[in-house]
C-alpha positions in Angstrom: -0.2 0.1 0.0 2.9 2.5 0.4 3.1 3.3 -3.3 -0.8 4.5 -3.1 -0.3 6.6 -0.1 -0.4 10.6 -0.6 0.1 13.7 0.9 -2.4 16.1 2.8 -1.1 18.7 -0.2 -1.9 16.1 -2.6 -5.2 15.2 -1.2 -6.2 18.9 -0.9 -5.3 19.5 -4.9 -7.2 16.2 -6.0 -10.7 17.2 -4.2 -10.2 20.8 -5.6 -9.7 19.2 -9.0 -13.1 18.1 -8.9 -14.3 21.6 -8.3 -12.4 23.2 -11.0 -13.1 20.7 -13.8 -16.8 21.3 -13.5 -16.5 25.0 -13.4 -14.5 24.9 -16.6 -17.2 23.5 -18.6 -20.9 25.2 -17.3 -21.0 25.3 -13.5 -20.6 29.0 -13.5 -23.4 29.3 -16.2 -25.6 26.6 -14.2 -25.2 28.8 -11.4 -25.8 32.1 -12.8 -29.1 30.4 -14.2 -30.2 29.6 -10.8 -29.5 32.9 -9.0 -28.8 35.7 -11.5 -27.3 38.6 -9.8 -27.1 37.1 -6.6 -24.8 34.5 -6.9 -21.9 35.6 -5.4 -23.6 36.1 -2.2 -25.3 32.6 -2.7 -21.9 31.1 -3.3 -20.4 32.6 0.0 -23.6 31.4 1.7 -23.6 28.1 0.2 -19.9 27.8 1.0 -20.2 28.2 4.4 -22.8 25.2 4.5 -20.4 23.1 2.5 -17.6 23.9 5.1 -20.3 23.0 7.8 -20.8 19.5 5.9 -17.2 18.8 5.4 -16.5 19.5 9.1 -19.2 17.0 10.0 -17.7 14.4 7.4 -14.4 14.9 9.3 -15.7 14.2 12.7 -17.9 11.4 11.7 -14.9 9.7 9.7 -12.4 10.2 13.0 -14.3 7.2 14.3 -13.2 4.8 11.6 -9.7 5.2 11.5 -8.6 4.6 8.0 -11.8 3.0 6.7 -13.5 5.0 3.9 -17.3 4.7 3.4 -17.7 1.2 1.4 -15.8 -0.2 4.5 -17.9 1.7 7.0 -21.4 0.6 5.0 -20.4 -2.9 5.4 -19.9 -2.2 9.1 -23.3 -0.9 9.2 -25.4 -3.1 7.0 -23.2 -5.9 6.2 -21.9 -6.9 2.7 -25.3 -6.2 0.6 -25.8 -2.8 2.3 -22.0 -2.4 1.0 -22.5 -3.4 -2.7 -25.8 -1.2 -2.7 -23.8 1.9 -1.5 -21.2 1.1 -3.8 -23.4 0.8 -6.7 -24.8 3.9 -6.1 -21.1 5.9 -5.9 -20.1 3.9 -8.9 -23.3 5.2 -10.8 -22.7 8.7 -9.5 -19.1 8.9 -10.3 -19.3 7.5 -13.9 -22.6 9.1 -14.7 -21.5 12.7 -13.7 -18.3 12.2 -15.3 -19.1 11.0 -18.3 -21.7 13.7 -18.9 -18.9 16.4 -18.2 -16.6 14.7 -20.2 -18.9 14.5 -23.3 -20.0 18.4 -22.5 -16.6 19.4 -22.7 -15.8 17.4 -25.7 -18.7 19.1 -27.2 -17.0 22.6 -26.5 -13.8 21.6 -28.0 -15.9 20.4 -31.3 -17.6 23.9 -31.5 -14.4 25.7 -30.9 -11.6 23.7 -32.9 -13.2 20.7 -34.8 -16.7 21.6 -35.8 -16.5 18.8 -38.8 -15.2 16.1 -36.4 -17.0 13.1 -35.1 -17.5 13.3 -31.1 -16.0 9.6 -30.8 -12.8 10.9 -32.2 -12.4 13.7 -29.5 -13.6 11.3 -26.7 -11.0 8.6 -27.5 -7.7 10.6 -26.5 -9.4 10.8 -23.0 -10.1 7.2 -22.9 -6.7 6.3 -23.9 -5.1 8.2 -21.1 -7.4 6.2 -18.8 -6.0 3.1 -20.3 -2.4 4.3 -19.5 -2.9 5.7 -16.1 -4.6 2.8 -15.0 -1.3 1.0 -15.3 0.1 3.2 -13.0 -0.1 3.7 -9.0 -2.7 5.7 -7.3 0.0 8.0 -6.1 1.6 8.2 -9.5 -2.0 9.5 -10.8 -2.1 12.3 -7.8 1.4 13.4 -8.6 0.6 14.2 -11.9 -2.7 16.3 -10.9 -0.2 17.9 -8.8 1.6 19.0 -11.5 -1.2 20.3 -13.6 -3.0 22.0 -10.6 -1.0 25.0 -10.0 -1.3 25.9 -13.9 -5.2 25.8 -13.7 -5.7 27.8 -10.8 -3.1 30.5 -12.3 -4.7 30.6 -15.8 -8.3 31.3 -13.6 -7.1 34.1 -11.8 -5.4 35.4 -14.8 -8.6 35.2 -16.5 -10.4 37.4 -14.1 -7.6 40.0 -13.7 -6.9 40.1 -17.5 -10.5 40.9 -18.2 -10.6 43.4 -15.5 -11.2 46.5 -17.7 -14.0 44.7 -19.8 -16.3 44.2 -16.5 -19.4 45.6 -16.3 -20.0 46.0 -12.4 -23.6 47.1 -12.8 -24.5 43.2 -13.5 -24.0 42.4 -9.8 -27.3 44.4 -9.2 -29.6 43.7 -7.7 -27.6 42.3 -4.9 -30.2 39.8 -4.1 -31.2 38.6 -7.5 -34.8 37.5 -7.6 -35.3 38.1 -3.9 -34.2 36.9 -0.5 -36.1 33.7 -0.9 -34.5 32.6 -4.2 -30.6 33.7 -3.1 -31.0 32.0 0.7 -33.6 29.2 0.4 -34.3 27.7 -2.8 -30.5 28.9 -3.7 -29.1 26.4 -1.1 -29.4 23.7 -4.2 -26.4 25.7 -5.6 -24.5 23.5 -3.2 -24.3 20.9 -5.7 -21.1 22.9 -6.8 -19.3 21.2 -3.9 -19.4 17.9 -5.4 -15.9 17.4 -4.9 -16.9 16.7 -1.1 -17.6 13.4 -2.2 -14.0 12.6 -2.5 -13.7 12.9 1.5 -15.6 9.7 1.9 -12.8 7.7 -0.1 -9.5 9.4 0.7 -8.5 8.1 4.4 -7.2 4.8 3.3 -4.7 6.8 1.1 -3.5 9.2 3.5 0.3 9.2 4.7 -0.8 11.8 7.4 -4.5 10.6 8.5 -4.2 13.3 11.4 -4.2 16.0 8.6 -7.9 15.1 7.8 -9.6 17.9 9.2 -7.0 20.4 7.4 -8.2 18.7 4.1 -11.7 18.7 4.8 -11.7 22.6 5.2 -8.9 23.7 3.2 -10.3 21.7 0.0 -13.8 23.6 0.5 -12.2 27.3 1.1 -9.8 26.9 -2.0 -13.0 25.8 -4.0 -15.2 28.5 -3.1 -12.5 31.4 -4.2 -11.9 29.4 -7.1 -15.9 29.5 -7.9 -16.0 33.2 -6.8 -13.2 34.0 -9.5 -15.1 32.0 -12.2 -18.4 32.9 -11.7 -17.4 36.7 -11.1 -15.6 36.4 -14.6 -18.7 35.3 -16.5 -21.4 37.4 -14.5 -19.2 40.7 -15.0 -18.3 40.1 -18.6 -21.2 38.8 -20.1 -24.9 39.0 -19.7 -26.2 35.8 -18.0 -29.9 36.4 -19.6 -27.9 36.2 -22.9 -25.2 33.5 -21.9 -27.6 30.5 -21.1 -26.8 28.8 -24.2 -23.1 29.4 -24.4 -20.9 26.6 -24.8 -17.7 26.8 -22.5 -18.3 30.4 -20.9 -14.8 30.5 -19.4 -13.5 29.9 -23.0 -15.3 32.9 -24.4 -13.9 34.8 -21.8 -10.5 34.3 -22.6 -11.3 35.5 -26.2 -11.6 39.0 -24.5 -8.0 38.8 -23.1 -5.6 41.3 -24.9 -2.2 42.4 -24.0 -0.7 44.4 -26.9 0.0 43.1 -30.2 2.2 40.0 -29.1 -0.4 38.8 -26.5 -3.5 38.1 -28.4 -6.0 35.0 -28.8 -4.6 33.4 -25.6 -7.7 31.2 -25.4 -5.9 28.3 -27.0 -3.4 28.2 -24.3 -5.9 28.3 -21.6 -8.0 25.3 -23.5 -4.8 23.3 -23.4 -4.5 23.9 -19.4 -8.1 23.1 -19.1 -7.7 20.0 -21.3 -5.1 18.5 -19.1 -7.4 19.4 -16.2 -10.2 17.6 -17.5 -7.7 14.4 -18.3 -6.7 14.7 -14.3 -10.4 14.9 -13.3 -11.3 11.6 -15.3 -8.4 9.9 -13.7 -9.3 10.4 -10.3 -13.2 9.6 -10.8 -11.9 6.6 -12.7 -9.3 5.6 -10.2 -12.2 6.2 -7.5 -14.8 4.1 -9.4 -12.2 0.9 -9.7 -11.4 1.1 -6.2 -15.0 0.8 -4.8 -15.7 -2.1 -7.6 -12.7 -4.0 -6.5 -14.1 -3.6 -2.8 -17.7 -4.7 -3.8 -16.1 -7.8 -5.4 -13.3 -8.7 -3.0 -10.6 -8.8 -6.2 -7.1 -9.1 -5.3 -6.0 -6.7 -8.3 -7.3 -3.8 -10.3 -5.7 -4.9 -13.4 -8.8 -6.8 -14.9 -10.8 -3.7 -14.4 -8.2 -1.2 -16.0 -9.9 -1.8 -19.5 -13.3 -1.9 -18.6 -14.3 1.1 -16.6 -12.7 3.6 -19.3 -15.0 1.7 -22.0 -17.7 2.2 -19.5 -17.1 6.1 -19.7 -17.0 6.1 -23.3 -20.1 4.2 -23.8 -22.3 6.0 -21.6 -20.7 9.5 -22.9 -21.9 8.6 -26.4 -25.7 7.5 -25.3 -26.9 11.4 -25.3 -28.1 12.3 -28.9 -27.4 16.0 -28.8 -26.3 18.7 -26.6 -29.5 19.4 -25.6 -29.9 16.0 -23.8 -26.4 16.8 -22.1 -27.7 20.0 -21.0 -31.1 18.4 -19.2 -29.1 15.8 -17.6 -27.0 18.1 -16.2 -29.5 20.9 -15.1 -32.3 18.4 -14.1 -30.7 14.6 -13.0 -27.3 15.1 -11.9 -27.4 18.2 -9.8 -30.3 16.8 -7.7 -28.3 13.2 -7.7 -25.1 15.2 -6.5 -27.0 16.4 -3.5 -29.0 13.2 -2.8 -25.4 11.2 -3.0 -23.0 13.5 -1.7 -24.8 15.6 1.1 -27.8 12.9 2.1 -26.8 9.5 1.6 -23.1 9.8 2.6 -23.6 11.6 6.0 -26.4 9.4 6.7 -24.3 6.5 6.4 -21.7 7.8 8.5 -24.1 9.1 11.1 -25.9 5.7 11.6 -22.8 4.0 11.7 -21.3 6.3 14.5 -24.6 5.8 16.4 -23.8 1.8 16.1 -20.7 2.1 17.3 -21.7 4.4 20.1 -24.2 1.7 21.3 -21.7 -1.2 20.9 -19.3 0.7 23.3 -22.0 1.3 25.9 -22.9 -2.3 25.5 -19.6 -3.5 26.2 -19.2 -1.6 29.5 
């Protein structure tokens, strides 16, 4: 297991990578569609709630040492319950990642390859998964760690590079459609913090398990600031009423940046960085899915699964017939699925498992 262990910094980068990847595609647009000009205030609000959830997860996990939620599910309800929970998390990981990959590749096709079949744009990402499945988990995360700083720098650069183009009146009215939409129904925007799902699976991989609290809170805080930069860029640069059908809004934002004659048309460089980031995201999700299935089936090696799961991703990514179906799945299915799995199912399992452990301790006295 020594070749699978990662540091606390690598764990933080792993979690934030999940946040980042969704934002690169259309997350900012989805948030703006939900809460309009109040999105920045709403993000701070749901970010605080996400911090609370992350802290609760930490407190509930610390009673189970280096176990992940699949091990805890077996402790709580036995092998059958473990397999049900594992199947739900695999469906969540594969479903959301396949849809995100397809949506990103549709954006690539619109921007660079309008005459290319979508299959040929998807295949390079699947080949990356084949290759990385032959490497250790820690090697995969080291790759993520190399890409991660460039991605964050690109987003900060995107914000300040467009600063002169911002129209700050788009922040008003500050509460958008009203208090209720911002703070009550707007709580649904917590689906943006889907990267919290990784907290359920990283304990067995940590070199420094005592740093779990730091990992939980720091990753959410960094993710929140990242969301604010991305969403502010889209909000202040575009009219969200017009931008509702825009593919890859951050890519469009990159096209507005100009620094003299020699620094124009920087969006291909941004896209290159973001392609690497989406690749890292797919690697993480793929490895967690394989890890879950291995535990469900008690396989000694992940090698038999190395080819199967990337093909699952490819097959599911090809299922939607057009971009409208992809958008429907993202806005009407997966956002609620994220909330149900990450913020309801996961915490409920941990809470009940803690109650069971406390009861066993009382009975043993």
